[in-house]
Every structure is written in structure tokens, then in C-alpha cells.
Backbone as a chain_set.jsonl record, in Angstrom:
{"seq": "XXXXXXXXXXXXXXXXXXXXXXXXXXXXXXXXXXXXXXXXXXXXXXXXXXXXXXXXXXXXXXXXXXXXXXXXXXXXXXXXXXXXXXXXXXXXXXXXXXXXXXXXXXXXXXXXXXXXXXXXXXXXXXXXXXXXXXXXXXXXXXXXXXXXXXXXXXXXXXXXXXXXXXXXXXXXXXXXXXXXXXXXXXXXXXXXXXXXXXXXXXXXXXXXXXXXXXXXXXXXXX", "coords": {"N": [[118.387, 160.719, 129.98], [115.837, 159.126, 128.149], [115.092, 155.802, 127.528], [113.71, 154.036, 124.884], [111.756, 151.155, 124.142], [111.053, 148.258, 122.163], [108.746, 145.647, 122.204], [109.788, 142.29, 122.274], [108.982, 139.826, 123.101], [105.977, 138.121, 123.946], [105.068, 137.099, 126.424], [106.751, 137.599, 129.35], [106.924, 137.319, 132.033], [105.832, 135.407, 134.874], [103.541, 136.451, 136.094], [101.926, 137.401, 134.093], [100.732, 135.149, 132.898], [99.213, 134.31, 135.07], [97.437, 136.462, 135.332], [96.0, 136.415, 132.915], [94.803, 133.899, 133.187], [93.198, 134.438, 135.41], [91.432, 136.291, 134.298], [90.075, 134.614, 132.491], [88.802, 132.905, 134.323], [87.097, 134.696, 135.661], [85.444, 135.458, 133.531], [84.281, 133.02, 132.92], [82.805, 132.611, 135.264], [81.0, 134.7, 134.942], [79.56, 133.77, 132.723], [78.323, 131.509, 133.83], [76.655, 132.69, 135.767], [75.048, 134.236, 134.074], [73.815, 132.228, 132.58], [72.384, 130.9, 134.614], [70.667, 132.92, 135.459], [69.257, 133.855, 133.24], [68.993, 132.062, 130.919], [68.399, 129.503, 131.986], [65.891, 129.767, 133.495], [64.228, 130.262, 131.28], [64.389, 127.895, 129.862], [63.373, 125.925, 131.509], [60.458, 125.499, 131.391], [60.294, 123.849, 129.152], [60.631, 121.23, 129.902], [58.333, 120.533, 131.136], [55.465, 118.48, 131.074], [52.965, 119.519, 130.694], [53.055, 121.643, 129.006], [52.24, 122.854, 125.859], [52.986, 121.856, 122.42], [53.112, 124.058, 120.736], [53.656, 126.139, 122.523], [56.15, 125.301, 123.467], [57.595, 125.481, 121.114], [57.533, 128.225, 120.723], [58.977, 129.128, 122.978], [61.464, 127.926, 122.492], [62.171, 129.29, 120.17], [62.484, 131.861, 121.228], [64.673, 131.445, 122.902], [66.671, 130.78, 121.037], [66.767, 133.162, 119.578], [67.619, 134.918, 121.57], [70.116, 133.827, 122.083], [71.412, 134.408, 119.668], [71.569, 137.139, 119.889], [72.952, 137.661, 122.282], [75.384, 136.091, 122.571], [77.334, 136.821, 120.503], [77.99, 139.461, 121.354], [78.924, 138.935, 123.906], [81.202, 137.456, 123.271], [82.728, 139.405, 121.934], [83.067, 141.188, 124.058], [84.534, 139.589, 125.822], [86.914, 139.143, 124.357], [87.806, 141.773, 124.204], [88.25, 142.356, 126.942], [90.242, 140.469, 127.442], [92.355, 141.28, 125.737], [92.796, 143.812, 126.784], [93.614, 143.169, 129.391], [96.002, 141.81, 128.828], [97.493, 143.861, 127.64], [97.587, 145.654, 129.775], [99.023, 144.142, 131.669], [101.39, 143.865, 130.293], [102.614, 146.315, 130.714], [103.347, 146.168, 133.301], [104.626, 143.697, 133.69], [106.876, 143.923, 132.043], [108.634, 145.935, 133.313], [109.022, 144.445, 135.724], [110.38, 142.199, 134.774], [112.737, 143.399, 133.815], [113.705, 144.47, 136.193], [114.248, 142.099, 137.616], [116.303, 141.031, 136.023], [118.165, 143.043, 136.41], [118.643, 142.804, 139.153], [120.0, 140.351, 139.264], [122.287, 141.049, 137.85], [123.411, 143.023, 139.481], [123.854, 141.463, 141.715], [125.977, 140.0, 140.761], [127.925, 141.863, 140.963], [128.007, 144.089, 139.282], [127.705, 147.229, 139.428], [127.226, 149.343, 137.753], [125.037, 149.026, 136.135], [121.723, 150.051, 135.15], [118.213, 150.651, 135.657], [116.043, 150.598, 132.933], [113.214, 151.65, 131.347], [110.287, 151.279, 129.25], [108.475, 153.906, 127.543], [105.702, 153.967, 128.115], [105.464, 152.234, 130.223], [104.584, 151.028, 133.517], [105.686, 151.698, 136.931], [107.699, 153.598, 136.801], [108.441, 155.5, 138.707], [109.421, 153.885, 140.753], [111.608, 152.784, 139.416], [113.16, 155.07, 139.054], [113.775, 155.761, 141.723], [115.183, 153.468, 142.428], [117.381, 153.596, 140.698], [118.541, 155.928, 141.679], [119.349, 155.029, 144.187], [121.244, 153.129, 143.389], [123.11, 154.827, 142.173], [124.046, 156.248, 144.404], [125.106, 154.11, 145.916], [127.057, 153.143, 144.156], [128.798, 155.329, 143.996], [129.737, 155.456, 146.648], [130.939, 152.939, 146.892], [132.959, 153.187, 144.995], [134.404, 155.249, 146.18], [135.17, 153.954, 148.55], [136.749, 151.966, 147.453], [138.864, 153.471, 146.386], [139.906, 154.59, 148.742], [140.656, 152.246, 150.071], [142.686, 151.325, 148.385], [144.506, 153.415, 148.702], [145.083, 153.165, 151.431], [146.316, 150.636, 151.468], [148.592, 151.191, 149.927], [149.837, 153.139, 151.487], [150.316, 151.618, 153.734], [152.21, 149.732, 152.785], [154.329, 151.446, 152.149], [154.98, 152.378, 154.664], [155.445, 150.167, 156.294], [157.561, 148.604, 155.323], [160.214, 149.703, 155.974], [159.975, 149.432, 158.748], [159.678, 146.703, 159.257], [162.178, 145.727, 158.724], [163.687, 146.378, 160.929], [162.36, 145.643, 163.216], [160.941, 143.539, 165.858], [160.138, 139.97, 165.959], [157.532, 139.615, 166.936], [156.26, 142.04, 166.379], [156.46, 141.98, 163.633], [154.758, 139.832, 163.055], [152.306, 140.912, 163.838], [152.086, 142.978, 161.985], [151.952, 141.496, 159.643], [149.493, 140.252, 160.032], [147.822, 142.493, 159.941], [148.294, 143.22, 157.315], [147.109, 141.049, 155.985], [144.426, 141.486, 156.703], [143.915, 143.896, 155.376], [144.233, 143.043, 152.741], [142.092, 141.24, 152.498], [139.983, 143.039, 152.804], [140.292, 144.557, 150.477], [139.714, 142.596, 148.581], [137.002, 142.106, 149.106], [135.889, 144.589, 148.466], [136.599, 144.699, 145.802], [134.866, 142.909, 144.69], [132.621, 144.24, 143.922], [131.9, 146.202, 141.11], [132.325, 149.229, 140.314], [131.53, 151.674, 137.845], [134.042, 152.764, 135.75], [134.983, 153.518, 133.23], [133.633, 155.56, 130.504], [130.108, 155.145, 130.101], [128.553, 152.682, 128.009], [126.068, 152.82, 125.363], [124.043, 151.039, 126.015], [124.14, 151.014, 128.736], [123.361, 153.325, 129.859], [121.846, 155.385, 132.357], [118.394, 155.583, 133.369], [116.464, 158.411, 132.851], [113.899, 160.716, 133.58], [111.313, 162.488, 131.888], [110.871, 165.19, 133.24], [111.389, 167.757, 132.843], [111.046, 170.376, 130.548], [113.156, 170.954, 128.975], [114.524, 168.866, 127.974], [115.936, 167.028, 125.295], [114.609, 165.396, 122.316], [114.36, 161.855, 122.728], [116.521, 159.067, 121.928], [115.796, 156.091, 120.034], [115.775, 152.88, 121.207], [116.368, 149.321, 121.311], [115.449, 146.496, 123.2], [115.494, 143.361, 124.901]], "CA": [[117.94, 160.212, 128.682], [114.81, 158.097, 128.222], [115.305, 154.712, 126.574], [112.475, 153.447, 124.378], [111.927, 149.746, 123.82], [110.007, 147.542, 121.435], [108.563, 144.326, 122.808], [110.188, 141.146, 121.466], [108.307, 138.638, 123.605], [104.623, 138.401, 124.413], [105.025, 136.809, 127.853], [108.099, 137.671, 129.913], [106.863, 137.167, 133.486], [104.732, 134.501, 135.253], [102.332, 137.159, 136.496], [101.064, 137.559, 132.92], [99.917, 133.937, 132.793], [98.24, 134.329, 136.166], [96.411, 137.471, 135.077], [95.144, 135.902, 131.841], [93.989, 132.826, 133.772], [92.182, 135.068, 136.257], [90.416, 136.85, 133.406], [89.26, 133.488, 132.012], [87.954, 132.441, 135.428], [86.04, 135.685, 135.868], [84.496, 135.391, 132.423], [83.519, 131.777, 133.097], [81.81, 132.871, 136.319], [79.957, 135.537, 134.346], [78.719, 132.914, 131.889], [77.497, 130.669, 134.706], [75.606, 133.548, 136.338], [74.123, 134.589, 133.001], [73.017, 131.041, 132.262], [71.453, 130.63, 135.7], [69.695, 133.994, 135.647], [68.493, 134.174, 132.024], [68.653, 130.941, 130.037], [67.807, 128.382, 132.717], [64.446, 129.956, 133.706], [63.497, 130.165, 130.018], [64.39, 126.515, 129.369], [62.689, 125.021, 132.435], [59.129, 125.064, 130.931], [60.361, 122.845, 128.091], [60.582, 119.901, 130.512], [57.006, 120.302, 131.73], [54.574, 117.786, 130.125], [51.718, 120.265, 130.499], [53.263, 122.707, 128.014], [51.91, 122.398, 124.501], [54.056, 121.937, 121.43], [53.187, 125.432, 120.249], [54.352, 126.928, 123.542], [57.556, 124.896, 123.442], [58.203, 126.051, 119.912], [57.72, 129.66, 120.948], [60.073, 129.292, 123.943], [62.713, 127.581, 121.808], [62.501, 130.393, 119.266], [62.987, 132.957, 122.048], [66.028, 131.102, 123.354], [67.577, 130.908, 119.891], [66.925, 134.587, 119.27], [68.457, 135.504, 122.62], [71.487, 133.364, 121.837], [71.972, 135.156, 118.544], [71.828, 138.508, 120.32], [73.844, 137.79, 123.438], [76.691, 135.46, 122.472], [78.342, 137.62, 119.79], [78.45, 140.568, 122.185], [79.742, 138.363, 124.975], [82.501, 137.102, 122.705], [83.466, 140.654, 121.717], [83.444, 141.696, 125.38], [85.601, 138.747, 126.362], [88.16, 139.437, 123.641], [88.254, 143.099, 124.631], [88.822, 142.242, 128.284], [91.485, 139.703, 127.37], [93.39, 142.134, 125.156], [93.107, 144.879, 127.744], [94.392, 142.6, 130.491], [97.349, 141.53, 128.347], [98.177, 145.147, 127.48], [97.825, 146.182, 131.117], [100.087, 143.388, 132.308], [102.634, 144.18, 129.592], [103.201, 147.52, 131.29], [103.854, 145.809, 134.626], [105.545, 142.558, 133.587], [108.132, 144.386, 131.458], [109.512, 146.434, 134.374], [109.393, 143.379, 136.657], [111.401, 141.384, 134.112], [113.992, 144.143, 133.788], [114.196, 144.54, 137.567], [114.832, 140.802, 137.961], [117.596, 140.96, 135.333], [119.066, 143.988, 137.07], [119.034, 142.242, 140.448], [121.043, 139.336, 139.031], [123.507, 141.731, 137.43], [123.996, 143.657, 140.661], [124.365, 140.375, 142.543], [127.281, 139.612, 140.218], [128.882, 142.924, 141.246], [128.027, 145.137, 138.258], [126.922, 148.342, 139.969], [126.996, 150.384, 136.756], [123.787, 148.783, 135.425], [120.61, 150.884, 135.587], [116.885, 150.255, 135.175], [115.577, 151.355, 131.766], [111.852, 151.225, 131.066], [109.638, 151.865, 128.088], [107.808, 155.172, 127.837], [104.359, 153.765, 128.66], [105.475, 151.244, 131.296], [104.385, 151.451, 134.893], [106.828, 151.569, 137.845], [108.768, 154.552, 136.497], [108.908, 156.121, 139.948], [110.251, 152.904, 141.444], [112.878, 152.684, 138.686], [113.952, 156.266, 139.344], [114.307, 155.636, 143.086], [116.174, 152.394, 142.439], [118.584, 154.11, 140.048], [119.177, 156.867, 142.602], [120.025, 154.219, 145.197], [122.439, 152.55, 142.773], [124.086, 155.905, 142.014], [124.652, 156.497, 145.717], [125.907, 152.944, 146.284], [128.24, 153.069, 143.3], [129.722, 156.385, 144.401], [130.376, 155.088, 147.912], [131.828, 151.808, 146.658], [134.142, 153.706, 144.315], [135.183, 155.971, 147.187], [135.766, 152.947, 149.43], [137.816, 151.3, 146.699], [140.016, 154.382, 146.32], [140.505, 154.683, 150.07], [141.323, 150.979, 150.35], [143.943, 151.31, 147.632], [145.419, 154.367, 149.336], [145.533, 152.585, 152.701], [147.267, 149.564, 151.169], [149.847, 151.784, 149.48], [150.46, 153.762, 152.66], [150.799, 150.528, 154.597], [153.447, 149.178, 152.237], [155.405, 152.438, 152.268], [155.336, 152.571, 156.075], [155.803, 148.919, 156.966], [158.819, 148.007, 154.856], [161.377, 150.039, 156.821], [159.774, 148.972, 160.124], [159.893, 145.259, 159.312], [163.607, 145.42, 158.662], [164.341, 146.679, 162.193], [161.471, 145.33, 164.333], [160.982, 142.193, 166.402], [159.263, 138.987, 165.314], [156.155, 139.832, 167.373], [155.721, 143.16, 165.61], [156.315, 141.524, 162.252], [153.551, 139.012, 162.974], [151.151, 141.814, 163.884], [152.02, 143.68, 160.705], [151.471, 140.548, 158.636], [148.049, 140.103, 160.253], [147.194, 143.699, 159.4], [148.368, 143.137, 155.856], [146.069, 140.116, 155.552], [143.121, 142.14, 156.835], [143.79, 144.866, 154.287], [144.037, 142.291, 151.495], [140.716, 140.742, 152.47], [139.114, 144.192, 152.56], [140.375, 144.889, 149.057], [138.997, 141.569, 147.824], [135.561, 142.334, 149.274], [135.515, 145.781, 147.699], [136.774, 144.41, 144.38], [133.74, 142.111, 144.193], [131.715, 145.19, 143.277], [132.614, 146.81, 139.998], [131.789, 150.531, 139.908], [131.874, 152.028, 136.469], [135.164, 153.681, 135.656], [135.02, 154.049, 131.872], [132.352, 156.126, 130.083], [129.14, 154.071, 129.855], [128.065, 152.438, 126.661], [124.687, 153.248, 125.171], [123.141, 150.098, 126.681], [124.287, 151.111, 130.182], [122.993, 154.654, 130.306], [120.749, 155.353, 133.329], [117.084, 156.074, 132.967], [116.02, 159.687, 133.364], [112.496, 160.922, 133.265], [111.068, 163.765, 131.23], [110.179, 166.109, 134.122], [111.707, 169.12, 132.442], [110.736, 170.595, 129.136], [114.375, 171.267, 128.25], [115.152, 167.645, 127.48], [115.837, 166.84, 123.866], [113.925, 164.139, 121.953], [115.201, 160.696, 123.018], [116.831, 158.099, 120.875], [114.994, 154.871, 120.095], [116.605, 151.706, 121.404], [115.679, 148.035, 121.396], [115.915, 145.622, 124.272], [114.686, 142.154, 125.057]], "C": [[116.912, 159.111, 128.89], [115.078, 157.062, 127.145], [113.967, 154.114, 126.18], [112.746, 152.03, 123.912], [110.786, 149.283, 122.924], [109.948, 146.129, 121.978], [108.961, 143.226, 121.825], [109.485, 139.871, 121.888], [106.941, 139.033, 124.138], [104.508, 138.2, 125.915], [106.457, 136.762, 128.376], [108.108, 137.453, 131.418], [105.692, 136.261, 133.845], [103.451, 135.207, 135.639], [101.396, 137.38, 135.316], [100.172, 136.337, 132.729], [98.835, 133.922, 133.871], [97.112, 135.307, 135.877], [95.465, 137.02, 133.967], [94.25, 134.786, 132.368], [92.892, 133.39, 134.666], [91.072, 135.677, 135.42], [89.503, 135.754, 132.866], [88.32, 132.971, 133.097], [86.804, 133.41, 135.671], [84.993, 135.62, 134.756], [83.661, 134.113, 132.508], [82.458, 131.932, 134.185], [80.673, 133.735, 135.792], [79.018, 134.712, 133.474], [77.8, 132.038, 132.737], [76.354, 131.479, 135.31], [74.579, 133.917, 135.278], [73.237, 133.408, 132.628], [71.979, 130.77, 133.348], [70.369, 131.675, 135.842], [68.8, 134.214, 134.438], [68.044, 132.914, 131.292], [67.964, 129.793, 130.782], [66.32, 128.589, 133.022], [63.63, 129.853, 132.422], [63.385, 128.715, 129.549], [63.636, 125.553, 130.275], [61.289, 124.607, 131.965], [59.164, 123.994, 129.85], [60.286, 121.424, 128.652], [59.209, 119.574, 131.112], [56.091, 119.605, 130.714], [53.268, 118.54, 129.854], [51.843, 121.366, 129.463], [53.016, 122.136, 126.628], [53.108, 122.539, 123.575], [54.195, 123.352, 120.884], [53.945, 126.32, 121.237], [55.837, 126.576, 123.588], [58.284, 125.472, 122.232], [58.471, 127.539, 120.088], [58.883, 129.914, 121.915], [61.419, 128.985, 123.291], [63.143, 128.686, 120.855], [63.051, 131.586, 120.042], [64.421, 132.695, 122.519], [67.036, 131.248, 122.215], [67.823, 132.366, 119.533], [67.813, 135.276, 120.302], [69.913, 135.078, 122.469], [72.157, 134.154, 120.724], [72.29, 136.594, 118.933], [72.962, 138.593, 121.347], [75.251, 137.282, 123.159], [77.7, 136.233, 121.633], [78.883, 138.776, 120.629], [79.288, 140.076, 123.362], [81.135, 137.998, 124.481], [83.361, 138.344, 122.476], [83.944, 141.232, 123.047], [84.594, 140.898, 125.975], [86.935, 139.038, 125.677], [88.709, 140.806, 124.034], [88.889, 143.069, 126.012], [90.152, 141.498, 128.27], [92.629, 140.551, 126.82], [93.787, 143.251, 126.113], [93.943, 144.348, 128.901], [95.824, 142.293, 130.06], [98.142, 142.819, 128.178], [98.523, 145.746, 128.841], [98.998, 145.465, 131.787], [101.423, 143.545, 131.599], [103.365, 145.322, 130.285], [103.696, 147.298, 132.715], [104.902, 144.702, 134.531], [106.886, 142.976, 132.987], [109.082, 144.961, 132.499], [109.935, 145.362, 135.373], [110.491, 142.493, 136.07], [112.753, 142.098, 134.111], [114.574, 144.314, 135.194], [114.866, 143.228, 137.974], [116.197, 140.625, 137.293], [118.624, 141.862, 135.995], [119.53, 143.464, 138.422], [120.146, 141.203, 140.274], [122.367, 139.988, 138.636], [124.201, 142.399, 138.613], [124.549, 142.604, 141.612], [125.713, 139.863, 142.068], [128.325, 140.702, 140.394], [128.911, 144.061, 140.256], [127.128, 146.291, 138.698], [126.62, 149.411, 138.933], [125.696, 150.179, 135.983], [122.678, 149.653, 136.011], [119.307, 150.364, 134.984], [116.459, 151.18, 134.044], [114.219, 150.802, 131.361], [111.346, 151.87, 129.789], [108.824, 153.083, 128.505], [106.485, 154.957, 128.545], [104.311, 152.678, 129.738], [105.06, 151.883, 132.618], [105.706, 151.316, 135.653], [107.987, 152.487, 137.477], [109.317, 155.188, 137.776], [109.803, 155.168, 140.721], [111.606, 152.75, 140.76], [113.765, 153.889, 138.968], [114.564, 156.19, 140.741], [115.39, 154.561, 143.159], [117.476, 152.853, 141.792], [119.313, 155.106, 140.942], [119.928, 156.121, 143.707], [121.315, 153.618, 144.638], [123.514, 153.605, 142.554], [124.82, 156.168, 143.325], [125.56, 155.339, 146.128], [127.178, 152.861, 145.454], [129.265, 154.125, 143.687], [130.462, 156.016, 145.683], [131.312, 153.899, 147.751], [133.096, 152.253, 145.94], [135.037, 154.465, 145.294], [135.874, 155.004, 148.142], [136.918, 152.223, 148.739], [139.062, 152.184, 146.634], [140.705, 154.488, 147.679], [141.23, 153.388, 150.439], [142.654, 150.872, 149.63], [144.967, 152.24, 148.264], [145.958, 153.829, 150.656], [146.565, 151.486, 152.459], [148.615, 150.126, 150.742], [150.589, 152.438, 150.643], [151.038, 152.717, 153.602], [152.121, 149.977, 154.085], [154.605, 150.157, 152.402], [155.884, 152.597, 153.71], [155.932, 151.326, 156.702], [157.174, 148.393, 156.559], [160.017, 148.418, 155.704], [161.229, 149.558, 158.259], [160.088, 147.49, 160.244], [161.372, 144.896, 159.33], [164.293, 145.6, 160.018], [163.524, 146.238, 163.406], [161.607, 143.871, 164.747], [160.034, 141.274, 165.645], [157.803, 139.2, 165.691], [155.508, 140.97, 166.59], [155.54, 142.775, 164.154], [155.065, 140.671, 162.077], [152.296, 139.881, 162.99], [150.991, 142.565, 162.568], [151.531, 142.752, 159.6], [149.968, 140.295, 158.785], [147.292, 141.302, 159.693], [147.205, 143.694, 157.88], [147.316, 142.18, 155.3], [144.682, 140.72, 155.641], [142.894, 143.145, 155.71], [143.552, 144.154, 152.96], [142.618, 141.756, 151.388], [139.72, 141.871, 152.236], [139.119, 144.571, 151.086], [139.64, 143.864, 148.201], [137.489, 141.765, 147.927], [135.097, 143.53, 148.454], [135.6, 145.5, 146.209], [135.652, 143.556, 143.818], [132.687, 142.977, 143.528], [132.506, 146.002, 142.268], [131.964, 148.143, 139.646], [132.31, 150.923, 138.546], [132.988, 153.054, 136.479], [135.254, 154.318, 134.28], [133.686, 154.688, 131.538], [131.387, 155.021, 129.713], [128.815, 153.923, 128.389], [126.605, 152.819, 126.58], [123.71, 152.336, 125.876], [123.197, 150.207, 128.195], [123.899, 152.473, 130.718], [121.838, 154.584, 131.275], [119.49, 155.963, 132.769], [116.822, 157.414, 133.619], [114.622, 159.937, 132.849], [112.264, 162.353, 132.793], [110.246, 164.662, 132.136], [110.44, 167.563, 133.738], [111.508, 169.239, 130.941], [111.975, 170.849, 128.313], [115.05, 170.046, 127.682], [114.908, 167.484, 125.989], [115.126, 165.554, 123.54], [114.845, 162.955, 122.131], [115.471, 159.849, 121.795], [115.997, 156.859, 121.065], [115.921, 153.674, 120.145], [115.746, 150.474, 121.41], [116.297, 147.24, 122.527], [114.992, 144.447, 124.373], [113.671, 142.352, 126.151]], "O": [[117.111, 158.243, 129.74], [115.27, 157.408, 125.979], [113.177, 153.729, 127.042], [113.806, 151.729, 123.363], [109.695, 149.854, 122.936], [110.98, 145.491, 122.187], [108.522, 143.231, 120.675], [109.402, 138.925, 121.105], [106.758, 140.114, 124.699], [103.919, 139.028, 126.609], [107.275, 135.976, 127.898], [109.176, 137.406, 132.027], [104.651, 136.328, 133.192], [102.372, 134.626, 135.525], [100.19, 137.532, 135.512], [98.986, 136.475, 132.431], [97.687, 133.564, 133.609], [95.95, 135.007, 136.151], [94.255, 137.223, 134.069], [93.066, 134.732, 132.033], [91.775, 132.872, 134.676], [89.899, 135.592, 135.785], [88.289, 135.941, 132.792], [87.17, 132.636, 132.816], [85.664, 132.989, 135.866], [83.795, 135.718, 135.02], [82.469, 134.126, 132.202], [81.34, 131.438, 134.04], [79.515, 133.528, 136.152], [77.807, 134.934, 133.487], [76.631, 131.849, 132.398], [75.216, 131.011, 135.36], [73.378, 133.914, 135.546], [72.042, 133.575, 132.387], [70.83, 130.448, 133.045], [69.266, 131.367, 136.295], [67.684, 134.712, 134.589], [66.85, 132.718, 131.067], [67.039, 129.181, 130.25], [65.539, 127.658, 132.823], [62.481, 129.412, 132.449], [62.401, 128.345, 128.91], [63.29, 124.456, 129.838], [60.943, 123.437, 132.127], [58.171, 123.298, 129.645], [59.909, 120.503, 127.928], [58.972, 118.446, 131.544], [55.952, 120.094, 129.593], [52.554, 118.234, 128.898], [50.839, 121.966, 129.077], [53.524, 121.071, 126.277], [54.089, 123.22, 123.877], [55.309, 123.791, 120.599], [54.768, 127.145, 120.841], [56.683, 127.459, 123.733], [59.437, 125.894, 122.322], [59.504, 128.05, 119.658], [59.686, 130.82, 121.69], [62.397, 129.699, 123.511], [64.331, 128.988, 120.74], [63.976, 132.254, 119.578], [65.263, 133.592, 122.532], [68.128, 131.782, 122.412], [68.948, 132.757, 119.223], [68.65, 136.111, 119.958], [70.828, 135.869, 122.699], [73.327, 134.522, 120.827], [73.193, 137.202, 118.359], [73.814, 139.48, 121.283], [76.222, 137.968, 123.477], [78.863, 136.297, 122.031], [80.084, 139.045, 120.623], [80.25, 140.731, 123.763], [82.126, 138.203, 125.181], [84.554, 138.351, 122.776], [85.074, 141.706, 123.158], [85.517, 141.465, 126.56], [87.964, 139.163, 126.34], [89.918, 140.981, 124.181], [89.936, 143.678, 126.235], [91.078, 141.853, 128.999], [93.734, 140.545, 127.363], [94.963, 143.59, 126.236], [94.881, 145.011, 129.343], [96.759, 142.492, 130.836], [99.321, 142.876, 128.526], [99.616, 146.278, 129.035], [99.857, 146.1, 132.397], [102.475, 143.381, 132.217], [104.588, 145.295, 130.424], [104.388, 148.15, 133.273], [105.935, 144.755, 135.199], [107.926, 142.444, 133.377], [110.231, 144.526, 132.575], [111.079, 145.361, 135.827], [111.416, 142.086, 136.774], [113.786, 141.484, 134.374], [115.792, 144.303, 135.368], [115.924, 143.238, 138.602], [117.137, 140.13, 137.916], [119.795, 141.505, 136.127], [120.685, 143.66, 138.798], [121.11, 141.18, 141.039], [123.437, 139.532, 139.04], [125.425, 142.35, 138.734], [125.584, 142.815, 142.243], [126.503, 139.351, 142.861], [129.483, 140.512, 140.025], [129.769, 144.936, 140.37], [125.939, 146.322, 138.378], [125.825, 150.31, 139.206], [125.286, 151.071, 135.241], [122.679, 149.959, 137.203], [119.307, 149.72, 133.935], [116.509, 152.402, 134.182], [114.093, 149.614, 131.066], [111.893, 152.863, 129.309], [108.523, 153.263, 129.685], [106.166, 155.687, 129.484], [103.225, 152.246, 130.125], [105.167, 153.094, 132.812], [106.713, 150.879, 135.096], [109.137, 152.191, 137.803], [110.525, 155.388, 137.904], [110.82, 155.579, 141.281], [112.63, 152.604, 141.427], [114.98, 153.75, 139.106], [115.737, 156.517, 140.924], [116.388, 154.72, 143.861], [118.558, 152.533, 142.283], [120.544, 155.139, 140.971], [121.015, 156.533, 144.111], [122.345, 153.596, 145.312], [124.7, 153.324, 142.726], [126.044, 156.293, 143.356], [126.66, 155.563, 146.633], [128.249, 152.548, 145.975], [130.465, 153.851, 143.706], [131.669, 156.234, 145.795], [132.361, 153.844, 148.392], [134.184, 151.76, 146.235], [136.261, 154.348, 145.252], [137.032, 155.21, 148.504], [137.931, 151.908, 149.363], [140.181, 151.702, 146.808], [141.933, 154.477, 147.762], [142.298, 153.427, 151.05], [143.636, 150.388, 150.194], [146.149, 151.906, 148.355], [147.135, 154.005, 150.973], [147.572, 151.413, 153.162], [149.661, 149.611, 151.14], [151.807, 152.31, 150.768], [152.104, 152.904, 154.188], [153.053, 149.777, 154.864], [155.718, 149.763, 152.749], [157.049, 152.911, 153.951], [156.824, 151.417, 157.546], [157.874, 147.795, 157.377], [160.78, 147.547, 156.122], [162.229, 149.299, 158.93], [160.698, 147.062, 161.223], [161.762, 143.872, 159.89], [165.366, 145.04, 160.241], [163.967, 146.446, 164.535], [162.284, 143.078, 164.092], [159.242, 141.714, 164.813], [156.918, 138.99, 164.861], [154.349, 140.874, 166.186], [154.578, 143.195, 163.512], [154.383, 140.776, 161.057], [151.343, 139.626, 162.253], [149.871, 142.761, 162.097], [150.782, 143.173, 158.719], [149.257, 140.143, 157.792], [146.253, 141.148, 159.051], [146.241, 144.113, 157.24], [146.701, 142.458, 154.271], [143.849, 140.499, 154.763], [141.797, 143.228, 155.159], [142.755, 144.615, 152.144], [142.008, 141.808, 150.32], [138.72, 141.681, 151.543], [138.071, 144.87, 150.514], [139.013, 144.223, 147.205], [136.775, 141.606, 146.937], [134.041, 143.489, 147.824], [134.782, 145.994, 145.433], [135.491, 143.477, 142.6], [131.943, 142.507, 142.668], [133.628, 146.433, 142.533], [131.119, 148.185, 138.752], [133.412, 150.539, 138.153], [132.889, 154.088, 137.139], [135.56, 155.504, 134.157], [132.691, 154.405, 132.205], [131.788, 154.048, 129.075], [128.802, 154.892, 127.63], [125.972, 153.108, 127.595], [122.647, 152.79, 126.302], [122.401, 149.571, 128.885], [124.085, 152.751, 131.902], [120.916, 153.799, 131.058], [119.519, 156.753, 131.825], [116.949, 157.537, 134.837], [114.225, 159.422, 131.803], [112.926, 163.292, 133.236], [109.067, 164.893, 131.87], [109.792, 168.478, 134.245], [111.775, 168.308, 130.181], [111.892, 170.954, 127.089], [116.052, 170.167, 126.976], [113.82, 167.766, 125.487], [115.034, 164.679, 124.401], [116.007, 163.021, 121.73], [114.765, 159.904, 120.788], [115.53, 156.601, 122.174], [116.745, 153.469, 119.253], [114.522, 150.566, 121.503], [117.501, 147.302, 122.775], [113.83, 144.524, 123.974], [112.888, 141.446, 126.439]]}, "num_chains": 1, "name": "protein.A"}
């Protein structure tokens, strides 16, 4: 199932600020080059005392006319580049934000969480590979948890009659083994594989590679 999202925040990752700042720097460099290549050579004769007032008036009129032609288009170009850069970074920053949230959730032991991206986001392939890794890890952790529980139960069923008839040395060894099994169970219990059916917010991301998939539901996420 593909989960669709609507954006609630304009900036969700520091890389968006960096990209907008880079766009501003590039545009400022373009203005400096344009001024040095076009406007500065036209304005230099105005400082020459040998240029007549008529010539200065003509040069000033040319500069004003060029300003009226160039600056509106430069402003439109800058706004277009800025909007495009923000839209482009939206499609990268959104997945990065969700990946960071997912990393923290997995670090807390919640292996049932999955990466869910918007339809037009980038990094869909990375999200699919990451979800496949989580599926494999969750299955193995669940299997390890079941085996650990079975080993602990078998240990209790086997050890009780032995402890009643064995020596103190054997009892100490059995108690050490029991402690090791308990610590193993605690380590496995730190990860929480999903046992109940997932809620709608926990469904894994699948990609529309087959034409047999039904139209997806529309969800909202931060």
C-alpha cells in the first residue's frame, strides 16, 4: 500500500536552509558578474571630465532603459529558481526527516515501524530497501525471541528435578546458566517485533510496480 502525505511544515530539515542559502549566494554572484560585465563599463564614461553633458545624458538614459529591461526579468528568474529549489528540496528533506524519525524509533526497539514516503518524494528505492531490511530483522528477532522463550521453558522443566538431587557445584553451574538465559531474554526483549495486526499508521510502504494494485488511501503525516 502506498501512503500519501500532505505537507504540514515548510522546512523540516536543515539541508533546506542550506540549499536556499546556496541559491541566494549563486544569484548574488550572478548579479556581481552582470554588474561588472554590463553596467560598470557603461557607467565609467560618466566620471570622465571630457564627456559632454549631452553624452552623459545619453549614457544615463541607456542605463535606465537597461535597468527597466533587465531587473524585472532577473527578479522573475530569481523567484523561479528559489521556488524550484524549495520544491526540489521538499522531495529530499521529507524522506530525510522521516528516516531520522524512523531511526530514533528503531533505536527505542520498535522494529514494526516502516518508512512511508509521499508519492512524488525522492529516495523511494532507499525506503524500499530499508523496509526490506527491517522486515528481515524483525522476522529474525521474533524467531530469536520464540527460541529464547522455548529454551528458558525447557531449562526450567529439565533443571528442577536435577537441582533437587545434585551437588552444590552443579547447582551453582545451573544458576549461572539460568542467569545467562535471563540476560539473553532481556536483550531480545529490548526489541519489540510486531505481534498484533498493524494499525493504519504502521503499515509498510509498498511501491506501485504492478498494475494490479488498487488505488491507495490518502493519509496525513507530519
